[in-house]
N, C-alpha and C positions, 0 to 999 in steps of 0.2 A: 245302448242297452243290448246285451247279448242274450239270446233266448236260450233258455235251458235246453239241453239236449234229452229228449224224453225218448229213449231207445228201448223199443219191445219187440217180442217177434210176433208178427200178424199173419198167420195163415193165409195163403192166396185164397183158398175157399170162403174166407170170411170178407172178401171185398164184394160187395153186393152188385153185380153186374147188370141185374134186372130191375125196373121198377116192380114194387110188390104186385100191381095189378098184372105183370106178366108172370109173375109166381104165384096166381091164383088167390091174392089177397086184397081185400080192400085196403086203401091208403091207410086208414084207422086201425088197422089189426095186425101193424108190426108189433114186435115186442118192446116192451120198455122194461128198464132196470131202473128202479127207484132206490136212490141212495141218501141215506140219512146222512147230512153234513156233519152232524155233532157226533155220533157214535159210529159212523161208518158202515152201519148195519145196511144190507140190501134185500130189497123184494123182488120179484119178478112177475110181470102180469103183460096184459095186451093194452095197447095204446089207448084203446076204446074205454077202458077202465081208469082213465085219468081222473075222473071226477072222485074217485073212491079216496085220493090223495090230496085233494085240495078241500077247502072250507068256504060256506057262503061268506061272501064279503073280500075273499082273496081276489087280486087282480093279476089277469094274464095279458102280457104285452106281447103283440105280434108285429112283424115286420110285413107290410103290405107291399115292399117294392116287387116289381113284376120283371122277371128274366127276358132279357133280350137276346136274340139270335146272334152272339158276338162274333162268330167265327165268318170271315168273309173271303171270297177268292178275288184275287185282282191282277191285272196285267201291270207288269213294273216297267215304267218307261223312264228314260233319261234324255233331256234335250230331244225330245220328239221320236228318239229311237226306243224299239221294244227290246227288253233286255230278259224278259221272262214272261211267258205266257200266263203262268199261274203260280201265283204267290199266295201264301195264307198270311192273312191279317186278323190279330186277334183284338178287338177292343178291350181296353183296360179301363178307362175311366174318363167319363164326360168332363171337359174343363169349361166348355162355353158351347152355345147353341149349335157351332158348327166345328169345334174343336175338340179331338180326343187324344188321350195318350194311347198307344197301341202297341204291340208286339208284332213285328213284322218279320217274317222268316225268309228274309232275302238278305243276303251278304255279299258285297258289303252297301246297303243302301245308305244314299246320303241326302243331305238336306237340299231341297229344290226338285227332287225325284218325284215322279207323278205315279198313283196308283189308279187303274180304271177298274171299277168294278161293275159297270154298265155303260152304255152310251150315254145314258142321262147321269151318271154318278161318278166322280172321280174325287180325288185328293190329293194334296201336296204335302210332301214332308217338310214341317216347318222348322223343327228342331229335335234335338236329341236330350233326353233327360240324363243328368249327370249321375254318374255311377250306376248306371241302369242300362239294359238293352232297350227300353221304351223308347218310342219316337212320339212327338206331337204332330197329328196330321190334322189338316185344314179341308174340310170337306166343302163340295161345291154346292150342297144343300144344306138346309139346316132347320130345326125345330120339329114340328110333325112332319114335315116333308122327307127329312133325313130319317126320321125314324120308320116311316113307312117303306122307305128304300131298304132299311136295314132287315126289318121283318121280310119283305119280298126276297131278297138275296141271301140272307145269313142263316146259319145252323147254330145250335147251342155248343158251347165248349164242352168237350168229351175228353174226359182223361183215360188213361190206358187200360185202367180195371174195368171200363164200361166197354163190353165186347162189340156191340153193334150200334149204329146212330138210332136214337130215340126221339120221336117229335117233339117239338118245343113244349107241348102241353105237359109232358111227363115231367119237366122241368120247371113247373110253376106250382105254388099253393094255391088252394080254392080261393082265396081271399086276395089273390095279388091284383093290383090295380093301377100303379104307379110304376111306368116302365124305366128301367135304368141299371138294374144289376146284371152284371155280366155274368156271375155264377150264381146259381139259385140260392137264396136264402133258406137252406135246407130244414132247418130246425121246425119250421111250420108245416113241412110238406104232409106229415102224417095227419093233419087235422082234416076233418070232414065238416061239411054243414050240418049233418047229423050231430056230430060230437059237440060243435059249437054251441048248437041248439039245446043239448043235453046240459052243458056248462051253465047255459043261461038259466036253464030251469032250475038249477041247484042254487043258483043265486052268486055264481061265480062270475066276477066282471072281465069284460074282453075290451081291450082296446087297441089301435094299431099306430105304429109310428112307421116312418121311411128311414131305411139306410139303404144306398145303393151300393151292392157289394162290388169290390174290385178284381182284379185278376190275382188270384193267390199263388199260381206258379208260372214261372217265366220259361219254362222250356228247357232249361240247363240247371244242372245242379251248382253251376258256378255262381249263379244269382240266386241269394238268398233274401228274401223280403223279410225286414222284421216288422212287427206291427207298427212301429213309428215310421216305417216308411210307405205304408200303404194307407193313403189318404182316403177317406170315404164320405160322400155327403150324407147328411142325415137331417130329418126334419121331425120334429115333435111339437103338436099344436098345443096351445094354450088349455084347452078343455081337457087333454090327457094329462098334463103336468098337475091341473087342479085335481083330476081324479089320483093321480099318485099320492099327492099330499093329503088328500081326505082318507085313503086307503091306509097309509103310513100313521095319521093321526089317531086312527081307529083301532091301531094295533093288529091290522090284517097284514098279509103278505103280498110283497110285490114279486110276481115271476116273470121273468124274462125268457121269451121264446128264442132262443139262439144267442151265439156271442155277439153277433151284429148288435141286437136289441141292447144287451149288457154295454157294449161299447158306446151306443148313442146315448143310453139313460145316463150312464156315470159322466160322460163329457159334458152332458146338459147341466148337471149336478155339480161338477166341479168348477167349470167356466162361466155358469148361469147363462149358458148358450142354448135356447132352444133349437136353433138351427145354425147349420154351418158344416165344417168339415173336420172330422175328427182322424187322429193318428194315436189315439191314446192307447198306451200299453199297460195291461192290467196283469198282475201277477199276485202272489200270496202276501206281497208287502203293501198291496192296494186297499186303502179303507174304503169298502163299497158302501155308498150312501143310500142308493135306492133298491137294488137288486137284492131280494132274500134268497132267492132260488133261480134256477135255469133249468130250462128244457133244451135239451142239445141232441145232437147225434154222438157217434163214437168216432173220435179224432185218431188219425193215423199217426204211427212213431215219429217223433221229432217235430211235430206240428205245434206251433205256437200258441194255438188255441188251448192247448193243455196247461200251458202257463195260467192262464185266465181261470181255468177250472179250480186251481189252488188259491184263488181269492174266496173259493166258496167250501171247499174242502181241504184237509191235510194232503200232501203228496203221498204219504204212505196209504191213506186210506183209498185215494184215487187208483193208484196203481194196483193195490189188492183189489179192487172193484173191476179194474180194466182186466186183470188175470182171471178173475171169475167170469165175465163177460166172454172172452176168449173161451175158456173151457167150456162154458155153456152154449157156444155156437152162435151168438150175437152178430149180427151183420153190420159191418161198416159203410160209411160213404152217405152220399145223398139219398141212395135209394134203400139206405139200411135200417137199422133199429134204432131207438131212443133212448135217453137216458136223462132221468129226472133227478137234480139234487136238490135237496130242501130240507 
């Protein structure tokens, strides 16, 4: 499946380099562009006013996966010989308790090589992923012990538009509870506990799922991951599925907070699988069964996430709204502003 080329000009100054809190804003006071999926009409507001656009009985579904500090530094060894003192390793996806896919910035690293992260933590290169720069690595620790070491040694993934390193807390949603995402499920970042309580008081339901996000960019434009090549682990509880069914049956709306949530919900509906791994590709031809709306950030040119948004709204209306967002100075990426399509 080829991903549509969404090319438009995004001025550098619209890349949000600083978290809102570092720009003098509460996280729930970023801007929101509200886009009517049927008429293409746009409204502009503050995210804290989200309750004005939802109705009692509507159901918001958020991803409570917690971001891990997925960038590690290692010594690179082969047959006991040190080849490099400092090699960057980006965790991409957990396969087993002690086996991860990872992007290793060392060339040519081969099967059998060793990565030493600390005296008490190392990993061996097990295999190479076909048609990908990713390698499978086998850690010397697993489970909670391994996660504790990753938290002690790692840093969050940071892309070039982020001008300086920010602490891991800036890459978390307030409700994140299940470690596993290597990049922040950023659509939920603008929610504060105050806003969640405000939604509750209005009778708007809130539920949580987990989808652990994978590595979206492989550091080389030679490698383009389509959604079908990006496997992500998800889990939806029976309680949440029951609430979704009740909400739909009562004629109310299910609003997914983030493309990760849309992916998980629609995978569960299509394959009758409340848990598993998804590589679902969603575009304008995909008949959405659960999500009636989406809260998401603004996506960069050529991003496959834009394909997913055309399942909610026409390409013409989406591009027109994005043009308006650029002219209005909305900010892009994980520390930027928000978009509600409803």
